[in-house]
C-alpha positions in Angstrom: 26.5 117.9 147.8 24.9 114.4 148.0 22.6 113.1 145.4 20.5 109.7 145.4 19.4 108.5 142.0 16.8 105.6 141.7 16.5 103.5 138.6 14.9 100.2 137.5 11.3 101.2 137.8 8.7 100.4 135.0 5.5 98.6 134.1 5.1 94.9 135.0 2.4 92.3 135.0 1.3 91.0 138.4 3.4 88.1 139.4 6.5 89.6 137.7 9.6 91.0 139.2 11.5 94.4 139.1 14.9 95.2 140.6 15.4 98.9 141.9 18.9 100.3 142.4 19.8 103.6 144.1 23.2 105.1 143.9 24.3 107.7 146.3 27.1 110.1 144.9 29.2 112.8 146.2 31.9 113.2 149.0 30.4 110.6 151.2 32.5 109.1 154.2 29.8 106.8 155.2 26.1 105.9 155.2 24.5 104.4 158.4 21.2 103.2 156.7 19.7 103.0 153.4 16.0 102.2 152.7 13.1 102.3 150.2 9.8 104.0 150.7 6.7 104.1 148.6 3.9 106.5 147.9 0.6 105.4 146.2 -1.8 107.9 144.9 -4.0 109.1 147.7 -1.9 107.4 150.4 0.9 108.3 152.8 4.5 107.6 152.1 5.2 104.2 153.7 8.3 102.2 154.6 9.0 99.3 152.4 12.5 98.1 153.6 15.6 99.2 155.3 19.1 97.9 155.7 22.0 99.0 157.8 25.6 99.4 157.0 26.0 96.1 158.8 23.3 94.2 156.9 20.5 94.2 159.3 17.1 94.4 157.4 13.5 95.4 158.1 10.5 94.9 155.9 6.9 96.2 155.9 4.5 93.1 156.4 3.1 93.7 153.0 6.3 92.8 151.3 7.9 90.1 153.5 8.8 87.0 151.5 8.4 88.8 148.2 11.0 91.8 148.4 14.7 91.6 149.3 16.7 94.7 149.9 20.5 94.5 149.7 23.4 96.9 149.7 26.9 97.3 148.2 28.6 99.6 150.8 31.5 100.2 148.6 29.5 101.6 145.8 26.9 103.3 148.2 24.3 101.6 146.4 21.1 99.9 147.7 18.9 97.6 145.8 15.3 96.3 146.0 14.4 92.9 144.3 10.7 92.8 144.1 9.2 89.5 143.2 5.6 88.2 142.9 4.5 91.8 142.3 0.9 92.8 143.0 -1.2 95.5 141.8 -1.1 97.0 145.3 2.7 97.5 144.9 2.1 100.3 142.3 3.6 103.5 143.8 6.5 105.8 143.3 9.4 104.3 145.1 11.7 106.6 146.9 15.3 105.8 148.1 16.6 107.2 151.4 20.0 107.4 153.0 20.3 108.1 156.8 23.1 109.6 158.6 25.2 110.3 155.5 28.5 111.6 156.7 30.3 114.1 154.5 33.2 116.6 154.7 30.6 119.3 155.5 28.5 117.6 158.0 25.9 114.6 158.4 22.4 114.6 157.0 19.7 112.5 155.5 18.8 112.4 151.8 16.0 111.4 149.7 16.1 110.3 146.0 13.7 111.6 143.4 11.7 108.5 143.2 11.1 105.9 140.4 7.7 104.7 139.2 6.5 101.0 139.7 3.4 100.1 138.0 2.0 96.6 138.3 -0.9 95.6 135.9 -3.7 93.5 137.5 
């Protein structure tokens, strides 16, 4: 009953920028935290950044100073501004929503992912 849809991925040269968006839809009362994770070929899925409903953020060391996560609570949307992209940022980026409250209960949800490819 809840769906997360990511957008904004694509191909970019090293040093360039991309802005990812993730919109949660459905009968949602609230979302505690939203975040971005990524998975590169042959690697484990890893945390990129998270943000709570109150605006507290957390970043992986590898993206600090380059990526910025933000959130529009009214739209149940989270963004990831990615600057100074590196080849190592190439991955499928997944959106996650934690502690999503709906009329039918509370659960966590994942988006389908969006591909980010950075050319070296």
